[in-house]
Phi, psi and omega in degrees: 000151168258122185244136177249127173257130179262128177131174184213030181246192179297321177302315182291327175296318177296321178295315178301313181302317182286316182296324179301334183281350185288138177291346181274352193248133176250335181210136178245132173247159177214137177229118000272343184077192177204187186296326179284317179299327182298342177274348182241349183209166173273117184265142175238125187282071176238124179301146179299336180283344182272077188291329177290319177297320178293319179298316180296323177295314180298322179293316182295322182272358182054053180292134182275332181206132175246133177242126185266126179276296186278165185283325189302313179298327179293314179296330180276356172096026181296326180295318179299318179298312181295311186292326179292342178253010174079023180254123182296130180214149182246121179156165179285156176294170179302317181293320180288325181291351178295345175302332171257327185294337178219115178293331176295317178295319179301318178296323176300315179296316180298313183295314184296329184254017176054042178264128187297130179203176180287149173292149187203168166224143179251145183220142171245352179248128183300315184296322178294317179297320180297315179299321182294313183290343175284343185248342189277155176292146179255158357284163174231162174246127180249128186234133168293140185294320188264195184287130181220028175055036177079003186250001185268024179242120187236120177275127186235114180256002174226159179298322181297317179295322180294316179293322178295322179296317178298317179298316180301316186279311191268330183261305180285344178054048180300334180245023177062219183294344178299338184261017178295330172234154175227158170246133171251118194234146175297147178276126180254142179254141178149177177281136176267140183221146175252126173239123184245130177236156174252127187243143173256011182103342181225320182244161179227142163248143189250134175271172186294134177298144181224171177230123179270159176236097191277328184285152186288327187253163177305156179059029176056047176254159176086182184288162176291150175233184172288348181132123184258003179157168181202163173215161178201153353286172181263119188292337183264017169248104177268178184298324180296315179292322179298317178297323179295317178297317179299314186286320187267340187236301190292307181295316177300329178293313178299316181293321179295320178294323177297321179292336176275008183061041176230063182306133189255106174243115182152199179269127174247121183248119176257119171273113188247157169231133183267097182266174177296334178274354181121180181291138177227157182272126170270320182196161169244145170237152186257026184198176175298146174285158176225102031256012182303323180302329184285350171250327182291315185289321175296335179276350185281126173272329182291158177278116182297319182295322177298318179294319180297316180294321178296320179295317179297326183270000181073029187243036182275351187306319183254009180280135180243113178279132182240144179238153171289145180275067179224179176242148180229142177227132175240125177249122179273130172260121186246164175284141177303132183103335178298139011271010172273210181287148182209160178269155179244181175064032174271126181295135181262128180252143174106354182288350179285348179296156183283330178052054181299331183261009184208158171252134176251104179268126180278140177241284179257078179225157170210166181251129176231115178050052176071004174255140173271124183234165180286146181214019181193179179287307172267120191262311183221153170236116183257116184245136176228150176251152177205163177290339177224165177296316177301322179294317179296321178297315181298317181293320181296313182289331174296320178290319178302322181294347181263000182240140176204161169200165183300119179087006182302138181220141173208154175286149182259002189236022180294125182096345186298329179297331180284353180266351185289000000 
């Protein structure tokens, strides 16, 4: 098969790396890709947002299977475009992808199907939202309704912060049209966990649970980012709790979407929080997590392409996903200033090392005159495997220590929550 991966970040590099290993695949393409992906796939410089351009490329190259990495093309209907023209693609339809494209819609699905989540109110009028946050108990979480690259979630522990968050989202439009509506949600306490499943519309296979680190600074301080690192498996999710999540959250969500005439075929990512009352949903995503993919896929023993084809054909009922009995840690190296403004085109040093104990997934990189330089906020994701979590952490940070560029920043505590 000729397989096309859409996207150009660390998640897509991990997808390219995994798909290349499949016995079903002879050539991997990526649009647009990055400097690292270009060493593993044939890259075509088409933005992931240009769904018509990507479709024409897939048509011209007679691509046998397209796998979508980021959420925006899914929310914009790339799957509908491909399928209506008879081209195989993996991901949810535009209507199904609204589970991530609109937090208000996601809350509707959760509420209607009695799936545990935080209490909330949704607002489209700034003055109404303002009146509400002046009266509600603190802290609260304020979320932009639409896509905001993981940055549209603001924790507010004072009235002033809550009002400032509303102004930022609804008045200043810091996240553009994503902030036309907001959710004001109760703050839940507990460990956050990512559980990703592959769905054929009726059945799910589950990948290893992982834990993302969204805040920019150590000890979960500072603003949210797209993700500064992850590890897997998660030691405080046992089989009993996993079964409960499957029964109370994942399957009812798939069934609820089917009842809404939005059959869900693709990757369903549940961002969960483990509260004293049990697991609850913080958010849904309609694709692999980033950086969760960079730990989940290296741990996968199963053939991803085989699972994807089974999901597309509605044959996941008897599919068994297998993982290596190891631990994985991914540390993201970011540009100084991220998630705010940052400089680009900084030469990256150290990539010539062999990194026998680690995978270096490129995220925001490009090549200029034979030099690999920075081209984004999150630049690299360095993943290592180990027989134990401490061993994987040690290997990952040893590899990170061999890479540098002007302004490079990374958290020093990725995986530490799993040692508690």
